[in-house]
C-alpha positions in Angstrom: -35.6 80.7 -111.2 -36.1 78.1 -114.4 -36.6 75.4 -111.7 -39.7 77.3 -109.8 -41.3 78.1 -112.8 -41.6 74.7 -114.0 -43.7 73.5 -110.9 -45.8 76.5 -111.1 -46.3 76.9 -115.0 -48.6 74.6 -116.6 -47.4 72.3 -119.7 -48.3 74.6 -123.0 -46.2 77.1 -122.2 -43.2 75.0 -121.6 -41.7 75.3 -125.1 -42.1 79.5 -125.3 -40.7 79.0 -121.8 -37.4 77.0 -123.2 -36.8 79.4 -126.0 -36.9 82.3 -124.1 -34.4 80.7 -121.2 -30.3 81.9 -122.0 -28.3 79.0 -122.6 -25.9 80.2 -120.6 -27.4 80.9 -117.1 -30.6 79.4 -118.1 -32.7 81.7 -117.4 -35.3 84.7 -119.0 -33.1 86.3 -120.9 -32.5 90.1 -119.5 -31.5 92.6 -121.8 -30.5 89.6 -124.7 -28.5 90.5 -127.6 -27.9 89.0 -131.0 -25.0 87.6 -132.3 -24.4 87.1 -136.2 -23.9 83.5 -135.7 -27.8 84.2 -134.6 -27.8 83.3 -131.0 -29.4 85.0 -128.4 -27.4 86.1 -124.7 -28.1 88.0 -121.7 -26.3 90.7 -122.7 -24.0 90.4 -118.9 -23.2 87.0 -119.8 -21.8 87.2 -122.9 -20.2 89.9 -121.7 -18.8 87.2 -118.8 -18.0 84.9 -121.7 -15.8 87.0 -124.0 -13.2 87.7 -121.1 -12.9 83.5 -121.6 -13.5 82.9 -125.3 -14.4 84.9 -128.2 -15.8 82.1 -129.7 -20.3 81.7 -129.4 -21.2 79.6 -126.0 -23.2 77.7 -129.0 -21.5 77.2 -132.5 -18.4 78.1 -131.3 -18.5 80.6 -134.4 -15.8 83.5 -133.7 -16.8 87.0 -133.2 -15.8 90.1 -132.6 -16.6 93.2 -130.1 -19.3 94.9 -130.6 -20.7 92.9 -133.4 -23.4 92.1 -130.7 -26.3 93.9 -131.8 -29.9 94.7 -128.6 -32.3 91.8 -129.5 -35.0 94.4 -128.5 -38.2 91.9 -129.8 -37.0 89.0 -127.9 -36.5 91.6 -124.9 -40.3 91.8 -125.4 -41.5 88.8 -125.5 -39.9 87.9 -122.4 -41.1 90.8 -120.4 -45.1 90.0 -121.4 -43.4 86.3 -120.7 -42.9 86.8 -116.9 -45.4 90.0 -116.3 -48.2 86.5 -117.6 -46.4 84.2 -115.6 -46.5 86.5 -112.0 -50.2 87.5 -112.7 -51.2 83.0 -112.8 -48.8 82.5 -109.8 -50.9 85.1 -108.0 -54.3 83.3 -109.4 -53.1 79.7 -108.0 -52.1 81.0 -105.1 -55.5 82.9 -103.5 -57.3 80.0 -105.2 -55.2 78.0 -102.9 -55.8 80.5 -99.9 -59.9 80.6 -100.4 -59.6 76.5 -100.8 -59.4 73.8 -99.0 -56.1 71.8 -98.4 -57.5 68.2 -98.0 -60.8 68.5 -100.4 -59.5 71.2 -103.1 -63.1 72.9 -102.3 -64.5 76.7 -101.6 -64.9 77.4 -96.8 -67.8 78.2 -97.3 -68.6 77.2 -93.3 -67.3 78.4 -90.0 -66.3 75.9 -87.0 -67.4 77.6 -83.6 -65.0 74.4 -82.0 -61.9 74.7 -83.9 -62.3 78.3 -84.8 -61.1 77.8 -88.4 -63.4 78.0 -91.4 -64.1 74.7 -93.6 -66.1 73.1 -96.6 -69.1 71.4 -97.4 -67.2 67.2 -97.2 -64.7 68.6 -94.3 -68.6 68.3 -92.2 -68.7 64.8 -91.6 -64.9 65.7 -89.3 -67.1 67.9 -87.4 -70.7 66.7 -87.3 -70.2 66.8 -83.3 -69.3 70.4 -83.6 -71.4 74.0 -84.6 -71.1 74.8 -87.8 -72.2 78.4 -89.2 -71.8 80.4 -92.7 -68.7 82.5 -92.7 -71.8 85.3 -93.3 -72.6 84.5 -89.3 -69.1 83.1 -87.9 -67.2 86.7 -89.2 -69.6 88.7 -86.6 -69.3 86.5 -83.6 -64.7 86.0 -84.4 -64.9 89.9 -84.6 -67.1 90.5 -81.2 -64.6 88.3 -79.0 -61.8 90.2 -80.9 -63.8 93.6 -79.3 -63.2 92.0 -76.0 -59.9 92.0 -76.5 -59.6 95.3 -78.2 -61.2 96.8 -74.9 -59.0 94.8 -72.8 -56.2 95.9 -74.4 -57.0 99.8 -74.5 -57.8 99.3 -71.0 -54.2 97.8 -70.5 -53.1 100.8 -72.3 -54.9 103.4 -69.8 -53.6 101.5 -67.1 -49.2 101.9 -68.3 -50.5 105.0 -69.3 -50.9 106.0 -65.3 -48.4 103.8 -64.1 -45.8 106.0 -66.2 -47.3 108.9 -65.1 -46.7 107.4 -61.5 -43.2 105.8 -62.5 -42.6 109.3 -63.5 -44.1 111.2 -60.2 -41.7 108.5 -58.4 -38.4 110.4 -60.3 -39.1 113.8 -59.5 -39.4 112.4 -55.8 -36.5 110.6 -55.7 -35.0 113.9 -56.7 -36.7 115.9 -53.9 -35.5 113.7 -51.2 -32.2 113.8 -52.8 -32.9 117.7 -52.9 -34.1 117.6 -49.1 -30.8 114.8 -47.9 -28.2 116.8 -49.6 -29.2 119.9 -48.1 -29.6 118.1 -44.3 -25.8 116.6 -45.2 -24.0 119.9 -46.0 -26.3 121.8 -42.9 -24.8 118.8 -40.4 -21.8 119.7 -42.0 -21.7 122.6 -41.2 -23.2 122.4 -37.5 -20.0 120.0 -37.0 -17.7 121.7 -38.9 -18.6 124.5 -36.7 -18.1 123.5 -33.4 -14.6 122.0 -34.7 -13.5 125.3 -35.2 -14.5 126.4 -31.8 -12.6 123.4 -30.5 -9.8 123.7 -32.8 -9.8 128.1 -31.3 -10.2 127.4 -28.2 -7.4 124.8 -28.2 -5.3 127.2 -30.0 -6.5 130.3 -27.5 -5.2 127.9 -24.5 -2.1 126.9 -25.8 -1.3 130.8 -27.1 -2.6 131.7 -22.7 0.3 128.6 -21.4 3.1 129.9 -24.1 3.2 133.5 -23.1 2.8 132.5 -19.5 5.9 129.9 -19.7 7.9 133.0 -22.0 6.7 135.8 -19.5 7.9 133.4 -16.3 11.4 132.7 -17.9 11.8 136.3 -19.6 11.6 137.4 -15.7 14.1 134.6 -14.7 16.7 135.8 -17.6 15.8 139.5 -16.1 17.3 138.9 -12.5 19.7 136.8 -14.4 20.9 139.6 -15.7 20.2 141.7 -13.0 22.8 139.0 -10.6 25.5 139.7 -13.7 25.4 143.2 -13.3 25.9 142.7 -9.5 28.5 140.2 -9.4 30.6 142.4 -11.9 30.4 145.8 -9.7 31.2 143.6 -6.9 34.6 142.1 -8.6 35.2 145.7 -10.1 35.4 147.0 -6.1 37.5 143.7 -4.9 39.8 144.5 -8.0 40.0 148.6 -7.1 40.8 147.5 -3.7 43.8 145.2 -4.6 45.2 147.3 -6.0 46.1 149.8 -2.7 49.0 149.7 -0.9 49.7 146.6 1.5 48.5 148.2 4.6 44.8 150.0 3.4 44.5 147.0 1.9 45.2 144.9 5.0 42.8 147.6 6.9 39.9 147.2 5.1 40.5 143.3 4.1 37.4 142.3 6.4 35.4 145.1 5.7 36.0 143.1 2.1 34.9 140.2 3.1 32.7 140.7 4.4 30.8 142.8 1.0 32.0 140.4 -0.9 29.5 138.0 0.3 26.8 136.2 -2.6 24.1 134.4 -0.1 21.6 134.2 -4.1 20.8 130.8 -6.0 21.8 130.5 -9.0 19.8 131.0 -11.5 18.1 127.7 -13.1 14.9 125.9 -15.4 11.9 125.7 -12.9 9.6 122.5 -13.0 6.9 122.5 -15.3 8.9 125.7 -17.3 8.2 124.0 -21.2 5.0 123.9 -22.3 3.0 120.4 -21.7 2.8 118.9 -25.1 1.0 116.2 -24.2 -2.4 118.4 -22.5 -1.9 120.2 -26.4 -1.3 117.8 -29.0 -1.3 114.6 -27.4 -3.9 112.2 -28.7 -5.4 114.6 -30.6 -7.9 113.5 -32.5 -8.9 111.2 -29.9 -9.9 114.1 -27.3 -11.1 116.4 -29.9 -13.0 113.1 -30.6 -14.4 112.6 -27.2 -14.5 116.9 -26.5 -17.7 116.3 -29.5 -19.5 114.4 -27.8 -21.6 117.5 -26.5 -22.6 117.4 -30.8 -23.4 114.1 -31.5 -27.1 113.2 -30.9 -27.4 109.0 -31.4 -30.8 107.6 -31.9 -30.7 103.6 -32.0 -33.6 103.4 -34.2 -34.5 106.3 -37.1 -38.0 106.3 -39.5 -38.1 104.9 -42.9 -39.9 108.0 -44.6 -40.9 105.5 -47.7 -43.1 103.6 -45.4 -44.9 106.5 -43.8 -48.7 107.5 -44.5 -49.5 109.7 -46.8 -50.8 111.6 -43.8 -47.8 111.6 -41.3 -45.5 114.4 -41.2 -41.7 113.5 -40.3 -38.9 115.3 -39.6 -35.8 116.0 -41.1 -33.2 113.8 -38.9 -36.4 110.7 -39.0 -36.5 110.7 -35.6 -39.3 112.8 -34.8 -43.7 112.4 -36.4 -46.9 113.6 -36.1 -49.6 114.2 -38.3 -49.9 116.1 -41.3 -52.2 118.9 -41.9 -52.9 117.7 -45.7 -52.8 114.3 -47.6 -49.2 114.8 -48.5 -48.0 114.3 -52.4 -46.0 110.8 -51.9 -45.8 107.8 -54.5 -47.5 104.7 -53.7 -44.3 102.7 -54.0 -45.2 99.0 -51.8 -43.8 99.8 -48.7 -45.4 103.0 -48.1 -49.1 101.9 -45.2 -51.9 103.6 -47.1 -55.2 104.3 -46.1 -53.5 102.8 -41.8 -51.9 105.8 -40.8 -48.0 104.1 -39.8 -44.7 104.3 -40.2 -41.7 101.8 -39.8 -38.4 102.2 -38.7 -35.4 102.3 -41.4 -33.4 99.0 -40.0 -34.8 95.6 -39.1 -33.4 92.7 -37.3 -32.9 89.1 -37.4 -30.8 88.0 -34.4 -29.5 90.4 -31.7 -30.7 92.0 -28.7 -32.2 96.3 -29.6 -33.1 99.0 -27.3 -35.0 102.2 -27.9 -37.2 104.5 -26.4 -40.2 106.7 -27.6 -41.8 109.5 -26.1 -45.3 109.7 -26.3 -46.1 112.4 -24.4 -50.1 113.3 -23.6 -51.4 112.0 -26.7 -54.5 110.2 -26.5 -54.3 107.5 -28.8 -50.9 105.9 -30.5 -49.2 102.4 -30.9 -45.9 101.4 -30.5 -44.0 98.2 -31.5 -42.3 95.8 -33.9 -43.9 94.1 -36.7 -42.9 91.2 -39.1 -41.6 92.8 -42.9 -44.7 90.9 -44.6 -46.9 93.3 -42.6 -49.8 94.7 -44.7 -49.5 98.1 -46.0 -52.3 98.4 -48.9 -55.2 97.4 -46.4 -56.8 98.5 -43.6 -56.1 95.7 -40.7 -56.8 95.0 -37.2 -53.3 95.9 -35.6 -52.9 92.3 -33.5 -50.2 89.6 -33.4 -51.9 87.5 -35.5 -51.4 90.2 -38.3 -47.7 90.4 -37.4 -47.5 93.1 -35.0 -47.0 93.4 -31.3 -47.7 96.2 -30.0 -49.2 98.1 -26.6 -51.8 101.2 -27.6 -54.0 104.1 -25.6 -57.1 104.5 -27.4 -60.3 106.5 -25.6 -58.3 106.3 -22.4 -57.6 102.9 -22.7 -54.4 100.5 -22.5 -54.0 97.9 -24.8 -51.8 95.0 -26.1 -51.8 93.6 -28.9 -53.2 90.2 -28.3 -56.2 88.8 -30.9 -58.7 89.0 -27.6 -57.3 93.1 -26.7 -55.8 92.1 -24.1 -56.4 95.4 -21.5 -53.0 97.0 -19.4 -53.6 98.1 -16.1 -51.0 101.4 -15.7 -50.8 102.6 -12.1 -49.6 106.1 -13.8 -49.9 107.6 -17.2 -46.2 106.9 -19.5 -45.1 109.6 -21.1 -42.4 107.3 -22.5 -42.3 103.7 -23.9 -39.6 101.7 -24.0 -39.2 98.4 -26.2 -37.2 95.5 -25.9 -36.7 93.3 -28.0 -34.4 89.6 -28.2 -34.6 88.5 -31.4 -32.6 85.1 -30.4 -35.0 84.6 -26.9 -37.9 85.4 -28.8 -39.5 88.6 -26.7 -40.4 91.8 -27.1 -40.7 94.2 -23.7 -42.5 97.1 -23.1 -41.1 99.5 -20.3 -42.5 103.2 -18.6 -39.5 104.6 -19.8 -39.7 107.4 -16.7 -40.0 105.3 -14.1 -38.5 102.2 -15.6 -41.6 99.9 -15.0 -42.0 96.5 -16.9 -45.4 96.4 -18.4 -45.9 93.6 -20.4 -43.6 91.3 -22.1 -44.7 89.4 -25.5 -43.0 86.0 -26.4 -42.8 84.6 -30.2 -40.6 82.8 -32.9 -39.6 85.6 -34.7 -39.3 83.8 -37.8 -38.5 86.6 -40.4 -36.7 90.7 -40.3 -38.6 92.1 -37.6 -38.9 95.8 -37.5 -39.6 99.2 -35.2 -43.3 99.9 -36.1 -45.1 103.5 -34.7 -48.8 104.6 -34.5 -48.3 108.0 -33.7 -52.4 109.2 -34.3 -53.8 111.9 -35.8 -52.6 114.5 -33.6 -50.2 117.9 -33.7 -48.5 116.8 -31.2 -45.1 115.1 -32.6 -44.0 110.8 -31.1 -40.1 111.1 -30.9 -38.2 108.8 -30.9 -35.8 109.7 -27.7 -31.8 109.7 -28.3 -29.2 107.5 -26.4 -26.8 108.1 -24.2 -23.5 107.6 -25.8 -20.1 106.8 -23.6 -16.6 106.5 -24.8 -14.9 103.5 -24.0 -11.2 102.9 -24.6 -9.1 99.6 -23.4 
């Protein structure tokens, strides 16, 4: 503290500063106290010194605790000195800020090129620059800064607009989650109902066979009991005759022998008397799953609603799209087509063979095909292979192929179902009449990025439908 003051203080006050310096801490006195030996110290410095020695730190005279008194005059002098010192320091700093550091002269001019204030002696260093007075230079800087302010204010508005869009996107995600939740619950409920029905049918078949098999065996038991009764009756008759006199027994012997014949078969379980366990529980889960095929629909391609134009309405199962009666409130996400009225498939392909059918019906305008992932989304464009779209379409009664020159496609019969076959590895996409299996056209290209199905259903109330594929169970 003392060193810094020596640097800032002029030479005249230096002796005074020394007189106001504590001998212990070498700083300006803080709450000074006076000892009987007339030496002064900061109160805190004296207390610390007293812990080690009860002598004056300067003259080493012994003193007792409590003999020191506050030196109010010295305290006031120190406060006055510190206030004046701070004032001079502030004035010096202000002078330095308004003075050229090189020439120590006032800054009275403004250099337009270097964008800084200069003094009159700096003119030779800026002889090729345009110089202005401070009064002329300040408005120029304010004008430029005002442009910055306008830019920032516009950015603030833009950021506020984006913040509102982001908030709307959050609400839309919640809306999507609600739709998906309802769809999932409905689908599981449908499958659960089908499983409950399947379970009831299997339990009914089991109970029916159980009843038939038990009834058959019960009938066998009843017949066996009747045979036991008849056998007991014959045995009793023979025993009674055997108790007669010899002569009557011998006379009736032939008759008794004839009556003692038993020609009925021995009772036994017949084949298939027990339950057919293989039928009821053999490969049970597989057989249930196989029988559930009628309840399951498989679409090789489904739509991605996040790419759909706001003028398109998509069904909950993502397999059908048509015109919306009004523009939907959807987030302006980067994937979405707007203003073009298209929607893409949910899955892209980088390899392999893929096939799907699209039911276009009698719609007068449509586009069906594949496109690159980088196809334009936020501007109008002509559907063409040059734009990354390989497709066929119908417009104004004319079928066309999306070549750069818009090649017309001749068809003998109006197709209501278009089949698309994509072979990424071979670099081919072909189009077929899905109803007659007749080939329409094949386009070739070396696909160098992910390819997606693309659909342009046109603005019509009749939907464009992605046809489900056949399901087959193969075992090995």
